[in-house]
Backbone as a printed PyTorch tensor [residue, N CA C, xyz], in Angstrom:
tensor([[[ 21.8350,  -2.6390,  29.8730],
         [ 20.4580,  -2.1620,  29.8310],
         [ 20.2010,  -1.3440,  31.1020]],

        [[ 19.6560,  -0.1520,  30.9050],
         [ 19.3740,   0.7090,  32.0540],
         [ 18.1620,   0.1850,  32.8240]],

        [[ 17.9800,   0.7140,  34.0230],
         [ 16.8510,   0.2980,  34.8590],
         [ 15.5240,   0.6230,  34.1820]],

        [[ 15.4440,   1.7810,  33.5340],
         [ 14.2100,   2.1720,  32.8320],
         [ 13.9200,   1.2020,  31.6900]],

        [[ 14.9480,   0.8340,  30.9470],
         [ 14.7510,  -0.1100,  29.8370],
         [ 14.2910,  -1.4660,  30.3600]],

        [[ 14.8230,  -1.8940,  31.4930],
         [ 14.3950,  -3.1640,  32.0900],
         [ 12.9260,  -3.1110,  32.4920]],

        [[ 12.5350,  -2.0090,  33.0930],
         [ 11.1280,  -1.8460,  33.4860],
         [ 10.2300,  -1.8540,  32.2610]],

        [[ 10.6310,  -1.1130,  31.2130],
         [  9.8390,  -1.0640,  29.9830],
         [  9.6930,  -2.4570,  29.3860]],

        [[ 10.7660,  -3.2340,  29.3730],
         [ 10.7120,  -4.6000,  28.8290],
         [  9.7840,  -5.4930,  29.6460]],

        [[  9.8240,  -5.3420,  30.9750],
         [  8.9270,  -6.1330,  31.8290],
         [  7.4680,  -5.7710,  31.5710]],

        [[  7.1950,  -4.4820,  31.4560],
         [  5.8260,  -4.0370,  31.1870],
         [  5.3650,  -4.5500,  29.8290]],

        [[  6.2270,  -4.4580,  28.8350],
         [  5.8830,  -4.9450,  27.4970],
         [  5.5900,  -6.4430,  27.5230]],

        [[  6.3770,  -7.2120,  28.2660],
         [  6.1590,  -8.6540,  28.3930],
         [  4.8030,  -8.9450,  29.0350]],

        [[  4.4650,  -8.1840,  30.0670],
         [  3.1700,  -8.3710,  30.7440],
         [  2.0310,  -8.0970,  29.7730]],

        [[  2.1210,  -6.9820,  29.0230],
         [  1.0570,  -6.6520,  28.0790],
         [  0.9270,  -7.7110,  26.9890]],

        [[  2.0240,  -8.2450,  26.5220],
         [  1.9650,  -9.2840,  25.4950],
         [  1.3220, -10.5540,  26.0340]],

        [[  1.5650, -10.8540,  27.3000],
         [  1.0150, -12.0690,  27.9040],
         [ -0.4940, -11.9890,  28.1110]],

        [[ -1.0320, -10.7800,  28.3050],
         [ -2.4580, -10.6580,  28.6040],
         [ -3.2780, -10.1410,  27.4260]],

        [[ -2.7250, -10.1450,  26.2390],
         [ -3.4820,  -9.6610,  25.0880],
         [ -4.7480, -10.4830,  24.9080]],

        [[ -5.8320,  -9.7650,  24.7950],
         [ -7.1140, -10.4160,  24.5580],
         [ -7.3270, -10.5230,  23.0540]],

        [[ -8.1390, -11.4820,  22.6320],
         [ -8.4050, -11.5780,  21.1980],
         [ -9.0820, -10.3030,  20.6940]],

        [[ -8.7000,  -9.8990,  19.5130],
         [ -9.2410,  -8.6660,  18.9410],
         [-10.6830,  -8.8740,  18.4960]],

        [[-11.5270,  -7.9290,  18.8610],
         [-12.9220,  -7.9490,  18.4300],
         [-13.0350,  -6.9820,  17.2570]],

        [[-13.5990,  -7.4420,  16.1680],
         [-13.7440,  -6.5850,  14.9990],
         [-15.0210,  -5.7690,  15.1020]],

        [[-14.8570,  -4.4990,  15.4280],
         [-15.9880,  -3.5750,  15.5200],
         [-16.1190,  -2.8900,  14.1700]],

        [[-17.3220,  -2.8750,  13.5830],
         [-17.4910,  -2.2140,  12.2810],
         [-17.0170,  -0.7600,  12.3460]],

        [[-16.3790,  -0.2980,  11.2660],
         [-15.8240,   1.0500,  11.2450],
         [-16.8880,   2.1140,  11.4690]],

        [[-18.1040,   1.9150,  10.9540],
         [-19.1610,   2.9100,  11.1510],
         [-19.4830,   3.0650,  12.6340]],

        [[-19.4410,   1.9750,  13.3710],
         [-19.6740,   2.0360,  14.8100],
         [-18.4830,   2.6730,  15.5270]],

        [[-17.2750,   2.3890,  15.0360],
         [-16.0870,   3.0040,  15.6210],
         [-16.1120,   4.5220,  15.4800]],

        [[-16.6440,   5.0190,  14.3600],
         [-16.7380,   6.4690,  14.1640],
         [-17.5320,   7.0770,  15.3130]],

        [[-18.7030,   6.5280,  15.5640],
         [-19.5520,   7.0540,  16.6420],
         [-18.8700,   6.9050,  18.0070]],

        [[-18.1840,   5.7890,  18.2060],
         [-17.4960,   5.5430,  19.4720],
         [-16.3860,   6.5890,  19.6850]],

        [[-15.5600,   6.8320,  18.6670],
         [-14.4660,   7.7950,  18.7960],
         [-14.9970,   9.2140,  18.9620]],

        [[-16.0910,   9.5420,  18.2780],
         [-16.6960,  10.8680,  18.4510],
         [-17.1770,  11.0310,  19.8920]],

        [[-17.8000,   9.9930,  20.4310],
         [-18.2850,  10.0440,  21.8060],
         [-17.1280,  10.2250,  22.7870]],

        [[-16.0270,   9.4950,  22.5670],
         [-14.8510,   9.6600,  23.4200],
         [-14.3320,  11.0960,  23.3480]],

        [[-14.2410,  11.6260,  22.1300],
         [-13.7260,  12.9890,  21.9450],
         [-14.6060,  14.0010,  22.6720]],

        [[-15.9090,  13.8290,  22.5630],
         [-16.8190,  14.7470,  23.2500],
         [-16.6580,  14.6580,  24.7670]],

        [[-16.4610,  13.4410,  25.2800],
         [-16.2460,  13.2760,  26.7210],
         [-14.9600,  13.9800,  27.1670]],

        [[-13.8930,  13.8070,  26.3960],
         [-12.6260,  14.4450,  26.7490],
         [-12.7320,  15.9690,  26.6900]],

        [[-13.4170,  16.4880,  25.6700],
         [-13.5970,  17.9400,  25.5700],
         [-14.4480,  18.4370,  26.7400]],

        [[-15.4620,  17.6720,  27.1170],
         [-16.2720,  18.0460,  28.2710],
         [-15.4380,  18.1170,  29.5390]],

        [[-14.5840,  17.1160,  29.7450],
         [-13.7180,  17.1140,  30.9230],
         [-12.7370,  18.2840,  30.8780]],

        [[-12.1740,  18.5570,  29.6990],
         [-11.2340,  19.6800,  29.5630],
         [-11.9420,  21.0080,  29.8220]],

        [[-13.1730,  21.1270,  29.3640],
         [-13.9390,  22.3650,  29.5740],
         [-14.2030,  22.6050,  31.0500]],

        [[-14.5250,  21.5300,  31.7650],
         [-14.7580,  21.6590,  33.2120],
         [-13.4720,  22.0890,  33.9160]],

        [[-12.3600,  21.4530,  33.5490],
         [-11.0830,  21.8370,  34.1570],
         [-10.7460,  23.3000,  33.8660]],

        [[-10.9700,  23.7090,  32.6280],
         [-10.6540,  25.0900,  32.2660],
         [-11.5030,  26.0720,  33.0740]],

        [[-12.7670,  25.7440,  33.2490],
         [-13.6880,  26.6360,  33.9450],
         [-13.4830,  26.6150,  35.4620]],

        [[-13.3140,  25.4280,  36.0230],
         [-13.3010,  25.2760,  37.4740],
         [-11.9080,  25.3110,  38.1020]],

        [[-10.8980,  24.8750,  37.3540],
         [ -9.5600,  24.7810,  37.9550],
         [ -8.4810,  25.0350,  36.9020]],

        [[ -8.4200,  26.2540,  36.3550],
         [ -7.4590,  26.5280,  35.2800],
         [ -6.0050,  26.3580,  35.7010]],

        [[ -5.7360,  26.3410,  37.0090],
         [ -4.3660,  26.1450,  37.4680],
         [ -3.8730,  24.7250,  37.1640]],

        [[ -4.8070,  23.8190,  36.8970],
         [ -4.4440,  22.4390,  36.5450],
         [ -4.3210,  22.3220,  35.0270]],

        [[ -3.3750,  23.0530,  34.4980],
         [ -3.2440,  23.1310,  33.0410],
         [ -2.7180,  21.8440,  32.4150]],

        [[ -1.9080,  21.0550,  33.1380],
         [ -1.3870,  19.8200,  32.5450],
         [ -2.5010,  18.8050,  32.2800]],

        [[ -3.3780,  18.5050,  33.2530],
         [ -4.4960,  17.5980,  32.9300],
         [ -5.4020,  18.1700,  31.8410]],

        [[ -5.5470,  19.5010,  31.8080],
         [ -6.3430,  20.1300,  30.7500],
         [ -5.7370,  19.8290,  29.3850]],

        [[ -4.4200,  19.9560,  29.2780],
         [ -3.7530,  19.6480,  28.0080],
         [ -3.8520,  18.1640,  27.6730]],

        [[ -3.7700,  17.3020,  28.6900],
         [ -3.8870,  15.8670,  28.4440],
         [ -5.2790,  15.5110,  27.9100]],

        [[ -6.3070,  16.0660,  28.5160],
         [ -7.6740,  15.8060,  28.0500],
         [ -7.8740,  16.3400,  26.6280]],

        [[ -7.3130,  17.5200,  26.3600],
         [ -7.4260,  18.0970,  25.0170],
         [ -6.6980,  17.2200,  24.0000]],

        [[ -5.5190,  16.7240,  24.3690],
         [ -4.7830,  15.8210,  23.4800],
         [ -5.5480,  14.5420,  23.2080]],

        [[ -6.2010,  13.9980,  24.2320],
         [ -7.0150,  12.7940,  24.0450],
         [ -8.1790,  13.0780,  23.0970]],

        [[ -8.7630,  14.2740,  23.2070],
         [ -9.8710,  14.6460,  22.3270],
         [ -9.4010,  14.7330,  20.8790]],

        [[ -8.2320,  15.3130,  20.6740],
         [ -7.6770,  15.4160,  19.3120],
         [ -7.4030,  14.0280,  18.7610]],

        [[ -6.7810,  13.1790,  19.5670],
         [ -6.4880,  11.8150,  19.1290],
         [ -7.7720,  11.0620,  18.7790]],

        [[ -8.7880,  11.1760,  19.6190],
         [-10.0560,  10.4960,  19.3530],
         [-10.7170,  11.0320,  18.0870]],

        [[-10.6200,  12.3290,  17.8620],
         [-11.1780,  12.9370,  16.6510],
         [-10.4700,  12.4220,  15.4030]],

        [[ -9.1420,  12.3350,  15.4680],
         [ -8.3890,  11.8050,  14.3280],
         [ -8.7690,  10.3500,  14.0500]],

        [[ -8.9440,   9.5790,  15.1070],
         [ -9.3300,   8.1810,  14.9290],
         [-10.7320,   8.0790,  14.3280]],

        [[-11.6340,   8.9870,  14.7150],
         [-12.9740,   9.0010,  14.1170],
         [-12.8790,   9.3060,  12.6260]],

        [[-12.0220,  10.2530,  12.2630],
         [-11.8460,  10.6000,  10.8470],
         [-11.2810,   9.4240,  10.0600]],

        [[-10.3020,   8.7410,  10.6270],
         [ -9.7410,   7.5720,   9.9410],
         [-10.7910,   6.4860,   9.7580]],

        [[-11.5620,   6.2100,  10.8040],
         [-12.6020,   5.1830,  10.7030],
         [-13.6480,   5.5770,   9.6680]],

        [[-13.9890,   6.8670,   9.6080],
         [-14.9700,   7.3410,   8.6240],
         [-14.4400,   7.1800,   7.2020]],

        [[-13.1140,   7.1870,   7.0640],
         [-12.4960,   7.0140,   5.7480],
         [-12.1880,   5.5450,   5.4580]],

        [[-12.7680,   4.6340,   6.2600],
         [-12.5500,   3.1910,   6.1140],
         [-11.0910,   2.7960,   6.2980]],

        [[-10.4180,   3.4750,   7.2120],
         [ -9.0430,   3.1440,   7.5880],
         [ -9.0850,   2.7340,   9.0500]],

        [[ -8.5630,   1.5550,   9.3680],
         [ -8.5500,   1.0980,  10.7590],
         [ -7.6620,   2.0240,  11.5830]],

        [[ -8.2340,   2.6930,  12.5930],
         [ -7.4060,   3.5620,  13.4300],
         [ -6.5000,   2.7400,  14.3340]],

        [[ -5.3320,   3.2820,  14.6790],
         [ -4.4380,   2.5660,  15.6000],
         [ -5.1390,   2.3470,  16.9410]],

        [[ -4.8460,   1.2310,  17.5750],
         [ -5.5050,   0.8970,  18.8380],
         [ -4.5640,   1.1210,  20.0230]],

        [[ -3.8760,   2.2450,  20.0070],
         [ -2.9970,   2.6100,  21.1130],
         [ -2.8760,   4.1250,  21.1400]],

        [[ -2.1550,   4.6550,  22.1050],
         [ -2.1080,   6.1030,  22.3130],
         [ -0.8710,   6.7720,  21.7450]],

        [[ -0.2620,   6.2100,  20.7520],
         [  0.9460,   6.7830,  20.1740],
         [  0.5630,   7.6710,  18.9990]],

        [[  0.4880,   8.9920,  19.2520],
         [  0.0800,   9.8990,  18.1870],
         [  1.0420,   9.8780,  17.0070]],

        [[  2.2880,   9.5010,  17.2580],
         [  3.2380,   9.4400,  16.1500],
         [  2.8450,   8.3660,  15.1460]],

        [[  2.0140,   7.4030,  15.5750],
         [  1.5940,   6.3560,  14.6420],
         [  0.7280,   6.9160,  13.5180]],

        [[  0.0960,   8.0750,  13.7520],
         [ -0.6880,   8.6850,  12.6890],
         [  0.2020,   9.0900,  11.5220]],

        [[  1.4260,   9.5140,  11.8450],
         [  2.3440,   9.9090,  10.7730],
         [  2.9160,   8.7060,  10.0560]],

        [[  2.8200,   7.5420,  10.6750],
         [  3.3460,   6.3300,  10.0610],
         [  2.3480,   5.6580,   9.1270]],

        [[  1.1190,   6.1690,   9.0930],
         [  0.1480,   5.6000,   8.1580],
         [  0.6240,   5.8570,   6.7320]],

        [[  0.2780,   4.9770,   5.8670],
         [  0.6800,   5.1820,   4.4700],
         [  0.1250,   6.4970,   3.9680]],

        [[  0.9800,   7.2680,   3.3260],
         [  0.5730,   8.5950,   2.8700],
         [ -0.6500,   8.5450,   1.9630]],

        [[ -0.6760,   7.6160,   1.0280],
         [ -1.7960,   7.6190,   0.0930],
         [ -3.1160,   7.2660,   0.7610]],

        [[ -3.0890,   6.5430,   1.8700],
         [ -4.3510,   6.2450,   2.5400],
         [ -4.7180,   7.3230,   3.5500]],

        [[ -3.7290,   8.0000,   4.0880],
         [ -4.0220,   9.0090,   5.1050],
         [ -4.3630,  10.3600,   4.4920]],

        [[ -3.7610,  10.7110,   3.3780],
         [ -3.9770,  12.0390,   2.8190],
         [ -5.3340,  12.2050,   2.1610]],

        [[ -5.8980,  11.1310,   1.6800],
         [ -7.1750,  11.2820,   0.9910],
         [ -8.3650,  10.9170,   1.8870]],

        [[ -8.1850,  10.9520,   3.1970],
         [ -9.2830,  10.5990,   4.0920],
         [-10.4570,  11.5480,   3.9410]],

        [[-10.2000,  12.8240,   3.6710],
         [-11.3020,  13.7800,   3.5120],
         [-12.1280,  13.4300,   2.2850]],

        [[-11.4700,  13.0390,   1.2140],
         [-12.1820,  12.6260,   0.0100],
         [-13.0240,  11.3970,   0.2980]],

        [[-12.4440,  10.4450,   1.0070],
         [-13.1850,   9.2190,   1.3380],
         [-14.4100,   9.5290,   2.1830]],

        [[-14.2540,  10.4100,   3.1570],
         [-15.3930,  10.7550,   4.0080],
         [-16.4870,  11.4050,   3.1760]],

        [[-16.1050,  12.3120,   2.2820],
         [-17.1090,  13.0200,   1.4820],
         [-17.8350,  12.0790,   0.5270]],

        [[-17.2290,  10.9400,   0.1880],
         [-17.8520,   9.9910,  -0.7260],
         [-18.7170,   8.9580,  -0.0020]],

        [[-18.6660,   8.9410,   1.3250],
         [-19.4440,   7.9690,   2.0780],
         [-20.9310,   8.2900,   1.9540]],

        [[-21.7300,   7.2490,   1.8210],
         [-23.1750,   7.4640,   1.7760],
         [-23.7630,   7.5580,   3.1830]],

        [[-23.0250,   7.0580,   4.1810],
         [-23.4900,   7.0890,   5.5590],
         [-23.2690,   8.4740,   6.1400]],

        [[-24.2580,   8.9740,   6.8370],
         [-24.1280,  10.2670,   7.4960],
         [-23.7270,  10.0420,   8.9350]],

        [[-22.6930,  10.7340,   9.3690],
         [-22.2250,  10.6290,  10.7460],
         [-22.6890,  11.8440,  11.5220]],

        [[-22.7520,  11.7050,  12.8270],
         [-23.1290,  12.8140,  13.6810],
         [-22.2020,  14.0000,  13.4470]],

        [[-22.7580,  15.1890,  13.4930],
         [-21.9600,  16.3980,  13.3890],
         [-21.4430,  16.7300,  14.7720]],

        [[-20.1740,  17.0770,  14.8550],
         [-19.6230,  17.4300,  16.1580],
         [-18.6630,  18.6040,  15.9930]],

        [[-18.6410,  19.4470,  17.0030],
         [-17.7990,  20.6280,  17.0060],
         [-17.1040,  20.6970,  18.3540]],

        [[-15.8400,  21.0650,  18.3440],
         [-15.0800,  21.1950,  19.5810],
         [-14.6450,  22.6280,  19.7450]],

        [[-14.8270,  23.1680,  20.9340],
         [-14.3310,  24.4970,  21.2740],
         [-13.3500,  24.3460,  22.4080]],

        [[-12.1680,  24.8970,  22.2220],
         [-11.1490,  24.8260,  23.2630],
         [-10.8370,  26.2260,  23.7190]]])
């Protein structure tokens, strides 16, 4: 086992030891929460772009967080529990039949969610 693998295993063990009990937040509330996160990340990215464009890596990180939060809001709006971690590849691991029809599910919802637009 390489040194990096040993470190990763130690970190994973620590995270498993401190897992807190999961709180079930209603999906409708999660939609608003994820939208708010996405707006915050876009706001931070916009400030970086305007004030310090030479810091392009943090700008891309904030933009990526905004995209991830937006996708999670869409999943929650479609009554699909969004993943609770930062692995964007997990979006591709969602069952195809539940992930592909999220737009249909959102359009059938009787609840109206806040309208949000992102400009990058």
